C-alpha positions as CSV (number, residue, x, y, z in Angstrom):
1,M,-5.2,-40.5,74.0
2,M,-8.0,-38.8,72.1
3,A,-8.7,-41.6,69.7
4,Y,-12.1,-42.8,70.8
5,V,-13.9,-44.0,67.7
6,Q,-10.8,-46.2,66.9
7,P,-7.5,-46.5,68.8
8,N,-5.5,-45.1,65.8
9,T,-8.0,-42.4,64.7
10,S,-7.9,-39.0,66.5
11,P,-9.9,-35.9,65.7
12,V,-7.0,-33.9,67.0
13,W,-3.8,-34.3,64.9
14,P,-1.5,-31.2,65.2
15,S,1.4,-33.2,63.5
16,T,-0.1,-32.4,60.1
17,G,0.5,-28.7,60.7
18,L,4.0,-29.4,61.9
19,A,4.8,-31.4,58.8
20,I,3.4,-28.8,56.4
21,A,5.4,-26.0,58.1
22,A,8.6,-28.0,58.0
23,L,8.4,-28.7,54.3
24,L,7.5,-25.2,53.4
25,L,10.1,-23.5,55.6
26,F,13.1,-25.9,55.1
27,G,12.4,-27.7,51.8
28,I,10.3,-30.5,50.4
29,N,13.4,-32.8,50.4
30,L,12.8,-33.3,54.2
31,W,9.8,-35.5,53.5
32,P,11.6,-38.6,54.8
33,G,11.5,-37.0,58.2
34,V,7.7,-37.0,58.0
35,L,7.6,-40.7,57.0
36,I,10.1,-41.7,59.7
37,G,8.2,-39.7,62.4
38,V,4.8,-41.3,61.6
39,V,6.1,-44.8,61.2
40,G,8.4,-44.7,64.2
41,G,5.9,-43.1,66.4
42,S,3.2,-45.6,65.5
43,I,5.5,-48.6,66.1
44,I,6.5,-47.2,69.5
45,N,2.8,-47.1,70.4
46,N,2.5,-50.8,69.4
47,V,0.8,-50.2,66.0
48,P,1.3,-53.1,63.6
49,V,4.0,-52.4,61.0
50,A,1.7,-52.7,58.0
51,L,-0.7,-50.1,59.5
52,A,2.2,-47.9,60.5
53,L,3.5,-48.0,56.9
54,G,0.1,-47.2,55.5
55,M,-0.4,-44.3,57.9
56,G,3.2,-43.0,57.2
57,V,2.6,-43.1,53.5
58,G,-0.7,-41.3,53.8
59,N,0.7,-38.5,56.1
60,T,3.8,-38.1,54.0
61,L,1.7,-37.7,50.7
62,E,-0.5,-35.3,52.6
63,A,2.3,-33.0,53.5
64,L,3.9,-33.3,50.0
65,V,0.7,-32.5,48.2
66,I,0.1,-29.4,50.3
67,A,3.7,-28.2,50.4
68,Y,4.4,-28.9,46.7
69,G,1.2,-27.2,45.6
70,L,1.8,-24.1,47.7
71,K,5.5,-23.8,46.6
72,H,5.3,-24.7,42.9
73,L,1.7,-24.4,41.7
74,V,0.6,-21.0,43.1
75,D,2.1,-17.8,44.3
76,F,1.9,-18.5,48.0
77,K,3.4,-16.2,50.7
78,I,4.4,-17.9,53.9
79,G,3.3,-14.9,56.0
80,L,-0.4,-15.3,54.8
81,S,-0.5,-11.6,54.1
82,R,-3.1,-11.9,51.4
83,V,-6.6,-13.4,51.3
84,Q,-5.5,-15.6,48.3
85,D,-2.7,-17.1,50.5
86,V,-5.3,-18.2,53.1
87,L,-7.5,-19.7,50.3
88,Y,-4.5,-21.4,48.8
89,L,-3.7,-23.0,52.2
90,L,-7.4,-24.0,52.6
91,G,-7.7,-25.5,49.1
92,F,-4.5,-27.6,49.2
93,S,-5.2,-28.6,52.9
94,L,-8.6,-29.9,51.9
95,L,-7.0,-32.0,49.1
96,G,-4.0,-33.2,51.1
97,T,-5.9,-34.2,54.2
98,M,-8.3,-36.2,52.0
99,V,-5.4,-38.2,50.7
100,S,-4.2,-38.9,54.3
101,A,-7.7,-39.8,55.5
102,T,-8.2,-42.2,52.6
103,F,-4.8,-43.9,53.0
104,G,-5.2,-44.2,56.8
105,T,-8.7,-45.4,56.8
106,M,-8.0,-47.9,54.0
107,S,-5.0,-49.2,56.0
108,L,-7.2,-49.8,59.0
109,M,-9.8,-51.6,56.9
110,L,-7.3,-53.8,55.1
111,T,-5.4,-54.7,58.2
112,G,-8.6,-55.7,59.9
113,L,-8.3,-53.1,62.7
114,G,-11.4,-51.2,61.6
115,P,-14.9,-52.4,60.8
116,W,-16.1,-51.4,57.3
117,E,-19.4,-50.2,58.7
118,F,-17.6,-47.4,60.5
119,F,-15.5,-46.4,57.4
120,V,-17.3,-43.1,56.8
121,T,-17.2,-42.1,60.5
122,I,-13.5,-43.0,60.8
123,W,-12.7,-41.2,57.5
124,I,-14.4,-38.0,58.6
125,T,-12.8,-38.1,62.1
126,W,-9.4,-38.6,60.5
127,W,-9.9,-35.9,57.9
128,V,-11.2,-33.3,60.4
129,G,-8.3,-33.9,62.8
130,N,-5.7,-33.5,60.0
131,L,-7.5,-30.5,58.5
132,L,-7.5,-28.6,61.8
133,G,-3.8,-29.3,62.2
134,A,-3.3,-27.7,58.8
135,L,-5.5,-24.7,59.6
136,V,-4.4,-24.1,63.2
137,V,-0.9,-25.3,63.8
138,A,0.7,-24.7,60.3
139,P,-0.4,-21.0,60.2
140,V,1.0,-20.1,63.6
141,L,4.3,-21.8,62.7
142,L,4.5,-20.1,59.3
143,V,3.5,-16.7,60.4
144,W,5.8,-16.6,63.4
145,S,8.8,-17.8,61.3
146,S,8.5,-14.9,58.9
147,K,10.0,-11.5,59.6
148,P,7.5,-9.0,61.1
149,K,6.6,-6.1,58.8
150,I,5.6,-3.7,61.5
151,K,7.7,-2.4,64.3
152,R,5.8,-2.4,67.6
153,N,6.2,0.0,70.5
154,W,5.6,-0.7,74.2
155,R,1.9,0.3,73.9
156,S,1.4,-2.5,71.4
157,Y,3.1,-5.0,73.6
158,L,0.9,-3.9,76.5
159,E,-2.2,-4.1,74.4
160,G,-1.2,-7.6,73.2
161,S,-0.6,-8.8,76.7
162,I,-4.0,-7.6,77.9
163,L,-5.6,-9.2,74.9
164,L,-3.9,-12.6,75.5
165,L,-4.8,-12.5,79.2
166,L,-8.5,-11.7,78.5
167,L,-8.7,-14.4,75.8
168,S,-7.1,-17.0,78.1
169,L,-9.3,-16.2,81.0
170,F,-12.5,-16.1,78.9
171,S,-11.6,-19.3,77.0
172,W,-10.7,-21.1,80.3
173,Y,-14.0,-20.1,81.9
174,V,-16.1,-21.3,78.8
175,F,-14.3,-24.6,78.3
176,S,-13.3,-25.6,81.8
177,S,-16.7,-25.9,83.4
178,T,-20.3,-26.9,82.7
179,P,-22.7,-24.8,84.6
180,Q,-26.3,-26.0,85.3
181,D,-27.7,-23.6,82.7
182,G,-26.1,-25.2,79.6
183,I,-27.8,-22.9,77.0
184,T,-26.4,-19.8,78.7
185,H,-23.0,-21.4,79.0
186,R,-23.0,-22.3,75.3
187,A,-24.1,-18.7,74.4
188,L,-20.9,-17.4,76.2
189,L,-18.9,-19.2,73.5
190,Y,-19.7,-16.5,71.0
191,F,-18.1,-13.8,73.2
192,I,-14.8,-15.3,72.0
193,F,-15.4,-13.8,68.6
194,P,-15.0,-10.1,69.5
195,I,-11.7,-10.9,71.2
196,T,-10.3,-12.9,68.3
197,L,-11.5,-10.1,66.0
198,W,-9.6,-7.6,68.1
199,A,-6.5,-9.8,67.8
200,A,-6.9,-10.2,64.0
201,L,-7.5,-6.5,63.3
202,R,-4.9,-5.0,65.7
203,F,-2.1,-7.6,65.3
204,E,-3.0,-9.1,61.9
205,Q,-1.8,-12.7,61.3
206,R,0.4,-12.9,64.3
207,G,-2.5,-12.0,66.5
208,A,-5.0,-14.1,64.7
209,T,-2.9,-17.3,64.6
210,T,-1.8,-16.9,68.2
211,A,-5.4,-16.3,69.4
212,I,-6.7,-19.3,67.4
213,F,-4.0,-21.6,68.7
214,L,-4.6,-20.5,72.3
215,V,-8.4,-20.9,72.1
216,S,-8.1,-24.3,70.2
217,G,-5.7,-25.7,72.8
218,I,-7.9,-24.7,75.8
219,A,-11.0,-25.9,74.0
220,I,-9.6,-29.3,73.1
221,W,-8.3,-29.8,76.7
222,G,-11.7,-28.9,78.2
223,T,-13.7,-31.0,75.7
224,A,-11.4,-34.0,76.2
225,Q,-12.2,-33.7,79.9
226,G,-15.9,-33.9,79.1
227,I,-16.6,-30.3,80.1
228,G,-17.4,-27.2,78.2
229,P,-20.2,-26.2,75.7
230,Y,-19.3,-29.0,73.2
231,S,-19.4,-31.8,75.7
232,L,-21.8,-34.4,74.3
233,E,-22.5,-38.0,75.2
234,S,-19.9,-39.2,72.6
235,L,-16.5,-37.7,73.2
236,N,-15.4,-38.3,69.6
237,N,-18.5,-36.4,68.3
238,S,-17.7,-33.6,70.8
239,L,-14.2,-33.2,69.5
240,V,-15.3,-33.4,65.8
241,L,-17.9,-30.7,66.6
242,L,-15.3,-28.6,68.4
243,Q,-12.8,-28.9,65.6
244,T,-15.4,-27.8,63.1
245,F,-16.1,-24.7,65.2
246,T,-12.3,-24.1,65.5
247,G,-11.9,-24.5,61.8
248,V,-14.6,-22.0,61.0
249,V,-13.1,-19.5,63.5
250,S,-9.6,-20.1,62.2
251,L,-10.5,-19.6,58.6
252,T,-12.6,-16.5,59.4
253,M,-9.8,-14.9,61.5
254,L,-7.1,-15.7,59.0
255,I,-9.1,-14.1,56.1
256,L,-10.0,-11.1,58.3
257,A,-6.3,-10.6,59.2
258,A,-5.3,-10.9,55.6
259,V,-7.9,-8.3,54.6
260,S,-6.5,-6.1,57.3
261,I,-2.9,-6.5,56.0
262,E,-4.0,-5.9,52.4
263,R,-5.9,-2.7,53.5
264,R,-2.9,-1.5,55.4
265,K,-0.6,-2.2,52.5
266,A,-3.0,-0.5,50.1
267,A,-3.1,2.6,52.4
268,E,0.7,2.6,52.6
269,A,1.0,2.2,48.9
270,L,-1.4,5.0,48.3
271,Q,0.4,7.2,50.7
272,S,3.7,6.2,49.1
273,R,2.3,7.1,45.6
274,L,1.1,10.4,46.9
275,H,4.5,11.1,48.4
276,D,6.1,10.1,45.1
277,L,3.8,12.4,43.1
278,S,4.5,15.2,45.5
279,N,8.3,14.6,45.0
280,L,7.9,14.6,41.2
281,N,5.8,17.8,41.4
282,H,8.4,19.4,43.6
283,A,11.1,18.4,41.1
284,S,9.1,19.8,38.2
285,K,8.6,23.1,40.0
286,T,12.3,23.2,40.9
287,F,13.4,22.6,37.3
288,L,11.3,25.6,36.2
289,G,13.6,27.9,38.2
290,F,16.7,27.0,36.2
291,Y,17.7,27.6,32.6
292,E,21.4,27.0,32.7
293,A,22.3,23.4,31.8
294,S,24.9,23.1,34.5
295,D,22.4,24.2,37.2
296,I,19.9,21.6,35.8
297,Y,22.5,18.8,36.0
298,R,23.4,19.6,39.6
299,T,19.7,20.0,40.6
300,I,18.7,16.6,39.0
301,C,21.4,14.7,41.0
302,E,20.6,16.6,44.2
303,L,16.9,15.9,44.0
304,A,17.5,12.3,43.3
305,V,19.3,12.0,46.6
306,T,17.2,14.4,48.8
307,Q,13.8,13.5,47.5
308,F,14.0,9.9,46.4
309,N,16.2,8.5,49.1
310,V,19.1,7.3,47.0
311,D,22.6,7.9,48.3
312,A,24.4,9.1,45.2
313,A,23.5,10.3,41.7
314,W,25.4,11.4,38.6
315,L,24.7,12.1,34.9
316,D,26.4,10.8,31.8
317,L,25.2,12.9,28.8
318,R,25.9,12.8,25.1
319,G,27.6,15.9,23.7
320,V,28.8,17.1,27.1
321,K,32.6,17.0,27.3
322,K,32.9,16.7,31.1
323,K,31.7,13.3,32.2
324,P,30.0,12.6,34.5
325,V,28.2,15.8,35.4
326,G,26.0,17.0,38.3
327,V,27.6,14.6,40.7
328,Y,26.0,14.4,44.1
329,G,26.7,12.2,47.1
330,I,29.7,10.4,45.6
331,E,33.3,11.1,44.7
332,Q,34.6,11.0,41.1
333,N,37.1,8.2,42.0
334,E,34.3,6.1,43.4
335,I,32.4,6.4,40.2
336,H,35.4,5.3,38.2
337,R,35.9,2.5,40.7
338,I,32.3,1.3,40.1
339,N,32.5,1.6,36.3
340,R,35.7,-0.6,36.2
341,F,33.6,-3.6,37.4
342,Y,31.1,-3.4,34.6
343,D,31.0,-3.5,30.8
344,Q,30.8,0.2,29.8
345,T,28.9,-0.6,26.6
346,E,26.1,-2.0,28.8
347,L,26.1,0.8,31.3
348,T,25.5,3.4,28.5
349,A,22.0,2.0,28.2
350,E,21.8,2.1,24.4
351,S,18.4,0.5,24.7
352,N,15.6,2.2,26.5
353,S,15.6,-0.3,29.3
354,V,16.7,0.2,32.9
355,I,19.8,-1.6,34.0
356,T,20.2,-2.5,37.7
357,K,23.3,-4.0,39.3
358,T,24.3,-5.4,42.7
359,I,27.6,-3.8,43.4
360,N,30.2,-6.3,44.3
361,L,33.7,-4.9,44.8
362,G,35.4,-8.1,45.7
363,N,36.1,-8.8,49.4
364,N,35.8,-5.2,50.4
365,N,33.3,-5.4,53.3
366,N,33.4,-1.6,53.7
367,Q,32.1,-0.8,50.2
368,L,30.0,2.3,50.3
369,F,27.2,1.3,47.8
370,H,25.4,-2.0,47.3
371,H,22.9,-1.4,44.5
372,Y,23.2,0.6,41.3
373,A,20.8,1.5,38.5
374,T,21.3,3.1,35.1
375,L,18.2,5.0,33.8
376,P,18.1,6.0,30.2
377,I,17.2,9.7,29.5
378,S,15.6,10.1,26.1
379,F,13.4,12.8,24.5
380,G,11.4,12.3,21.4
381,G,13.0,8.9,20.8
382,Q,16.5,10.4,20.9
383,S,18.8,9.3,23.7
384,L,20.3,12.1,25.7
385,G,22.4,10.0,28.1
386,T,21.8,8.2,31.4
387,L,21.0,9.0,35.0
388,N,23.0,6.8,37.4
389,V,21.8,6.3,41.0
390,A,23.4,4.2,43.7
391,S,22.1,3.1,47.1
392,K,23.7,1.7,50.3
393,V,20.7,-0.7,50.6
394,G,21.0,-4.0,48.8
395,G,18.1,-4.6,46.4
396,F,16.9,-1.0,46.7
397,F,15.9,-0.6,43.0
398,N,13.1,-3.2,43.0
399,Q,10.0,-3.5,40.8
400,E,8.0,-1.1,43.0
401,R,10.6,1.7,43.0
402,L,11.8,1.5,39.4
403,P,8.7,3.1,37.8
404,L,9.1,6.1,40.1
405,F,12.7,6.5,39.0
406,E,11.8,6.0,35.4
407,S,9.2,8.8,35.7
408,F,11.8,11.0,37.3
409,A,14.2,10.2,34.5
410,N,11.6,11.2,32.0
411,L,11.1,14.5,33.8
412,C,14.8,15.0,33.8
413,A,14.9,14.5,30.0
414,V,12.3,17.3,29.6
415,A,14.3,19.6,31.9
416,I,17.6,18.9,30.1
417,Q,16.1,19.2,26.6
418,N,14.5,22.5,27.7
419,A,17.8,23.8,29.0
420,W,19.5,22.8,25.7
421,L,16.7,24.5,23.7
422,V,17.0,27.7,25.7
423,K,20.8,27.7,25.1
424,E,20.1,27.1,21.4
425,V,17.6,30.0,21.3
426,Q,20.0,32.3,23.0
427,T,22.8,31.4,20.6
428,S,20.4,31.7,17.6
429,N,19.2,35.2,18.9
430,K,22.9,36.2,19.3
431,Q,23.7,35.0,15.8
432,L,20.5,36.6,14.4
433,H,21.5,39.9,15.9
434,A,25.0,39.6,14.6
435,L,23.6,38.8,11.1
436,S,21.3,41.7,11.2
437,Q,24.2,44.0,12.1
438,H,26.3,42.4,9.4
439,L,23.6,42.9,6.9
440,I,23.2,46.6,7.7
441,S,27.0,47.1,7.7
442,S,27.2,45.2,4.4
443,Q,24.5,47.3,2.8
444,E,26.3,50.5,3.9
445,K,29.7,49.2,2.6
446,E,28.1,48.2,-0.7
447,R,26.5,51.5,-1.1
448,L,29.8,53.3,-0.3
449,H,31.6,51.0,-2.7
450,L,29.0,51.8,-5.5
451,S,29.2,55.5,-4.8
452,R,33.0,55.4,-5.0
453,E,33.0,53.3,-8.1
454,I,30.5,55.5,-9.9
455,H,32.2,58.7,-8.7
456,D,35.8,57.8,-9.0
457,E,35.7,55.6,-12.1
458,S,32.6,56.2,-14.2
459,G,32.1,59.7,-13.0
460,Q,35.7,60.7,-13.9
461,L,35.4,59.1,-17.3
462,L,32.0,60.8,-18.0
463,S,33.6,64.1,-17.1
464,A,36.5,63.4,-19.5
465,L,34.0,62.4,-22.1
466,S,32.2,65.7,-21.7
467,V,35.5,67.6,-22.1
468,K,36.4,65.6,-25.2
469,L,33.0,66.3,-26.7
470,G,33.6,70.0,-26.1
471,L,36.9,69.8,-27.9
472,L,35.2,68.0,-30.7
473,E,32.6,70.7,-31.0
474,R,35.3,73.4,-31.0
475,D,37.3,71.7,-33.7
476,T,34.5,70.8,-36.1
477,K,36.0,73.2,-38.7
478,H,39.4,71.5,-38.5
479,V,38.8,68.2,-40.3
480,E,42.2,66.9,-39.6
481,K,41.6,66.8,-35.8
482,L,38.1,65.1,-35.9
483,D,39.4,61.6,-36.3
484,E,41.7,62.0,-33.3
485,H,38.8,63.3,-31.1
486,I,36.5,60.6,-32.2
487,I,39.0,57.9,-31.3
488,D,39.5,59.4,-27.8
489,I,35.7,59.6,-27.3
490,K,35.3,55.9,-28.3
491,Q,38.0,54.8,-25.9
492,T,36.5,56.7,-23.1
493,A,33.0,55.3,-23.8
494,N,34.5,51.7,-23.8
495,L,36.1,52.3,-20.4
496,I,32.8,53.6,-19.1
497,Q,31.1,50.5,-20.4
498,K,33.7,48.1,-19.0
499,N,33.5,49.7,-15.5
500,L,29.7,49.5,-15.5
501,H,29.9,45.8,-16.7
502,D,32.4,44.9,-13.9
503,L,30.2,46.7,-11.4
504,A,27.1,44.8,-12.6
505,M,29.0,41.5,-12.5
506,N,30.1,42.0,-8.9
507,L,26.5,42.8,-7.9
508,R,24.9,39.8,-9.9
509,P,26.3,38.3,-13.1
510,S,23.7,38.6,-15.9
511,S,24.8,35.1,-17.1
512,L,23.3,33.7,-13.9
513,D,19.9,34.8,-15.0
514,H,20.2,34.3,-18.7
515,L,22.5,31.2,-19.0
516,G,22.1,29.5,-15.6
517,L,24.3,28.5,-12.6
518,I,26.7,26.2,-14.5
519,T,27.8,28.9,-17.1
520,A,27.9,31.6,-14.5
521,L,30.2,29.6,-12.2
522,E,32.4,28.8,-15.2
523,Q,32.8,32.4,-16.1
524,Y,33.3,33.4,-12.5
525,S,36.0,30.8,-12.1
526,E,37.9,32.0,-15.2
527,D,37.7,35.7,-14.0
528,F,38.8,34.7,-10.5
529,T,41.9,32.8,-11.9
530,R,42.9,35.8,-14.0
531,Q,42.3,38.3,-11.2
532,Y,44.0,36.5,-8.3
533,N,46.4,34.2,-10.1
534,I,45.0,31.1,-8.2
535,D,44.4,28.0,-10.3
536,V,40.6,27.2,-10.2
537,K,39.5,23.8,-11.6
538,Y,35.8,23.8,-12.2
539,E,33.6,20.8,-13.2
540,A,29.9,20.3,-13.5
541,V,28.5,16.7,-13.7
542,G,25.0,15.4,-14.7
543,F,23.2,18.6,-15.6
544,Q,22.8,18.4,-19.4
545,N,21.7,22.0,-19.8
546,Q,19.2,21.6,-16.9
547,R,18.2,24.8,-15.1
548,L,17.6,25.0,-11.3
549,T,15.2,27.2,-9.4
550,E,16.3,30.8,-9.0
551,E,16.6,30.4,-5.2
552,I,18.9,27.4,-5.5
553,E,21.1,28.9,-8.3
554,T,21.5,32.1,-6.3
555,A,22.3,30.4,-3.1
556,L,24.9,28.1,-4.7
557,F,26.5,30.9,-6.6
558,R,26.9,33.0,-3.4
559,I,28.3,30.0,-1.5
560,V,31.0,29.5,-4.2
561,Q,31.6,33.3,-4.3
562,E,31.9,33.5,-0.5
563,S,34.1,30.4,-0.3
564,L,36.5,31.8,-2.9
565,T,36.6,35.1,-1.2
566,N,37.6,33.4,2.1
567,V,40.3,31.5,0.2
568,V,41.8,34.9,-0.9
569,L,41.5,36.5,2.5
570,H,42.5,33.6,4.8
571,A,43.7,30.4,3.1
572,A,46.9,31.3,1.2
573,A,46.0,28.6,-1.3
574,T,47.5,28.0,-4.7
575,S,44.7,25.9,-6.2
576,I,40.9,25.4,-5.8
577,D,38.7,22.6,-7.0
578,I,35.0,23.2,-7.6
579,L,32.6,20.3,-8.3
580,I,28.8,20.7,-9.0
581,C,26.9,17.5,-9.6
582,L,23.4,16.1,-9.5
583,R,23.0,13.0,-7.3
584,D,19.9,11.2,-6.2
585,K,17.6,14.2,-6.6
586,N,20.1,16.3,-4.7
587,I,22.5,18.9,-6.0
588,V,25.9,18.7,-4.4
589,A,28.6,21.3,-4.4
590,V,32.2,20.8,-3.2
591,I,34.7,23.6,-2.9
592,E,38.2,22.4,-1.9
593,D,41.4,24.3,-1.5
594,D,45.0,23.4,-0.5
595,G,45.4,26.3,1.9
596,I,46.6,26.5,5.5
597,G,43.3,25.2,7.0
598,F,41.7,26.0,10.4
599,V,39.7,24.3,13.1
600,P,36.0,24.7,12.3
601,T,34.9,24.3,16.0
602,S,37.4,26.9,17.3
603,P,35.7,29.5,19.5
604,T,37.5,32.2,17.5
605,L,35.1,31.5,14.6
606,D,31.9,32.2,16.6
607,G,31.8,35.7,15.1
608,H,32.7,34.6,11.6
609,L,29.5,35.7,9.9
610,G,30.5,34.6,6.4
611,I,30.3,31.0,7.4
612,L,27.1,31.6,9.4
613,G,25.6,33.3,6.4
614,M,26.4,30.4,4.1
615,R,24.9,28.0,6.6
616,E,21.7,30.0,6.9
617,R,21.3,30.2,3.1
618,I,21.5,26.4,2.7
619,E,19.3,25.6,5.8
620,M,16.6,27.9,4.3
621,L,16.6,25.4,1.4
622,N,16.4,22.4,3.7
623,G,19.9,21.5,2.7
624,K,23.1,20.5,4.6
625,F,26.2,22.6,5.0
626,T,29.5,21.1,6.2
627,I,33.0,22.4,6.6
628,E,35.9,20.0,7.0
629,S,39.3,21.5,7.7
630,S,42.4,21.1,9.9
631,Y,45.7,23.0,10.1
632,G,47.9,22.3,7.1
633,K,45.3,20.1,5.4
634,G,43.3,22.7,3.5
635,T,39.5,23.3,3.6
636,T,36.6,21.5,2.1
637,V,33.1,23.1,1.9
638,L,30.4,20.5,1.2
639,V,26.8,21.6,0.3
640,E,23.9,19.3,-0.4
641,V,20.5,20.8,-1.4
642,P,17.4,18.7,-2.2
643,L,15.7,19.4,-5.5
644,D,11.9,19.9,-5.8
645,D,10.1,17.1,-7.5
């Protein structure tokens, strides 16, 4: 009815928009519907079959080019929420409608229904009509088919109703009459812009597309009736001019609405980031108030639920016997139920990547949680465990939220590591205090022992020696008694020398300084065997008369000495093997007995300062100290100390 330049060429063709929207919303495979619609509709209106086929192919290719390009060649969002979406629609619409205009016009020319001298005019008319269908009809269908992003209240509905009423009345007045003063009447046309701007800014794409569709419909009706500001002598030229105006308004309002959406989303994103930073700051301050690890575990899970909107949280940490820990918002049996559905090796998050899972517990429609994430907790490149969070909302842990939870997990790693360090410092301080007390006590005991040894043994012998010297002096005139006195004096002197030698050996064997560690240990092992009747097998490998530093020799001698003392006091062993060897620039010492054994991790050993002292000696040399033992299996002390180059 609006085809004036040629019976089959209309400057108004909304079907293009309908075809584009159908293929975008329901799939490109519906393209036969476009072909059947155009061909069938044309034949019903007495169009020759050849022309109908040409028009059908052109319109179908048009819709396919636009839909395929938007779906597969660019990142197009149906809601037109970004400026780039509007520009994508414009670009592919320009290309697609050119295809349709070319096919349609060539079909007219080749079937003899269109004069070649009007080729350009027909082509432009065809192209403008289809392009406006793509820019006016398709957007309103696409936008209204997408889910609204903003919930409106009654004030918004009232405002929208007033806006539509004003726009309808003003458009009707402008396009339904032609007053005598034509210039003034045409000037009124521009008052439509503020109202459509209002619609685009306040109601975004829904407002913009609805306003454009309404104005376009009223304007086309009025212009087709020969009235309104675009009424010219040629009705076809009037409609082409009107459609050009409508296209400019449509493109402007769509871009403005997209800018408004992007600005709103940017403001929301900024507000969300500020909220996230506030939550992280709150979490950081909260962690500063706790030093006990158990309190930290509970606080981490509680903050995850209360501050970051998840529904449940729990921790799986390495080195913590009770697993999981700090559980909040979920029962232990539910955690086990979730874990049964996934590969546990995967959920431990050995790699430093986040694992997200959609929870699917079979046909249970009453399942409590729908989305699950495992976040690795690591500090200094060392994995501490995982933070597990679950949500009742499907797809909750998306690409926008995951960076926040990763930041929270990093903050948790620092808090956990600090709690562990505080515990280690407290334990170290306790051990240091115990060692200090032990050192003072050992010094006093050693002094008391020296005092008793000197007084009870050497002192008594010296007194006896003094008496015997007095007897010798008295009997100097009795030659027959001199030999007897001299023999007694020599025996007493030998006993004094032996006592002093034993005392010196117990303090520090002179062979350690003069002959080295290997010889000193050999002598000590032989003396130990004779003294305690315990078979000691000693072997040194790889030294070849090599001397070690004084610090290493002293430390290793004391380790062997303390180990053998512990065997006598606690092990009830019958044999001991001692091995000292050089291996890969390290000196290794192994002391092994066949005694009753013990559990090295037993809490009853916390106060065993002998073991702690041995460990401290070796750690001061940057070495490794290990005890392996179990009941009935004996004990092995393993020491490894690096040698200086």
